[in-house]
Steps between C-alpha positions, in 0.01 A plus 500: 500500500153336551423258215513132433820343406447329168749249350732645232697287258817681403642388166854591407683406175874422505695491192884498547442747784583309824640783699206737415254224583660438826501869596128522396392189696695629809308841498172292448576293821530798707129565447310423817129442571403407142380166400722441201674229297796553281538307180812541278498369142843454359442567127758285355819655647838387346594357843256314726444804708180343636689252708722770643182692607346188668826453687516857621134562596366139568131470575459879527439513114380272226734454201425359154741460213394517136712335236493802276438866502127547447509884508341719760147393401575124508682503829241723677227262350680202631516662851135595483406150413693356795364758731141405436549190740529722812196711394647846555292819534759687313786426250804737518710506183860625599819564308798329663700816479313687755519565883184566683416708805365288777149656501459518123282196474268617796429825321434330165246260669339784692459686171361193310238459794396860488310464180351185346540648157890497537654209318865570474732707730851614453719665774714818434815384349840668565834445350709262696813708485368864477256455788323836435436418130139371419492250215112439519204673643239414239470392142379679188503416129596723219233379244670667214804293534327208680759530763441465868705729745545550875392796707773598744353774716383442860138457537340630813259206521413178331507563129274349237714380206442379148751212572736412772839334451577117528805594701278481813136412460250390748196333337183401658391136496179582312693662205720193468191271519359690179817577315690191594852612392713741310484505113783251407519648149708783647783303669624824650422872463143640460358208687427705820325779296293248308415328816378815674278602199340165536440562861354836431259331240365284776409814692790511746728787572882503506671730764834606631512519883779749603532379853627175390857535395767262326833560338574374148852434398436517126761225426291385208475145362586592143735734304282796386730535193498128432299301242251326737400829658466678155294210356257484801438867510442517120263193517321558820392868429321352193352213706381744750320722253351206295367316808417762763392807328180564302536362140405836350848645609699242319477655151689795669748279681568289199625808309685615801686187562583464135661846489671426829644167360638678199664771712628254749667290222668799355628606834641152589660469171657855507627415858654162397246312717413219257399259774247751665362574148434116435350461853277808452367381161437147641295662775322732266375213272423265796291776661311559179434123471395479863775253591624536868673287751878413507676767284596342165858620468 
């Protein structure tokens, strides 16, 4: 492929996921012909996994350890801030529980360079275990429910998308220069959708490049039936609407969220999930008061 080889800063978060991170880094080291730097942010793991990564990979990667879990947004923003020193042309945000094909980054860069209006690019994401199953080929939003969802078909060519997932996201330097970082109010969940809407407001496009392929393990960093996840989803959907959609829509959403809160509380109580009921309520009231950051449960 005949195009210049820019510098890519690859930012990976590790949180109690040493084996996944090791496998991810190994697959990245198989990439040839790309000028890239790998930066791993250990997001306050229980054990000092940062030291273990340093010992295993040496100077092939740069590793930082944070004293506590700053969430997806805080960890990524730390990585972006540290990456600025090397002046990359692209920033690649990458989940630690993925395995990449050796040519995926080449295709992402080629797609980015094909159109100056493209600001963020995602690969086609397959399931790690069920290799034929597509997890992401583009992103849409159900505006009635204020809920982002993934397309899972196979696009024949590069697809323009309302948003692209933070699981693997190549971002142009110009975009980072203008937006600086992800919105720390989210901590985790909805941050990629909000970021992409901000990118589009700047006049850039978000796309999925189907020739670039990765495999996502979907190990997950939180229990989807646990209090933290329930709290964040409850809160962040409201923060997303209040801060990223036109104000005219919030009257509708305020009514919708209130009804949803009542129904959710009834469901949690009837099913004996008192902890989730409390977490959902706290998220609801924090969202309404525009309180974000570390979940307060």
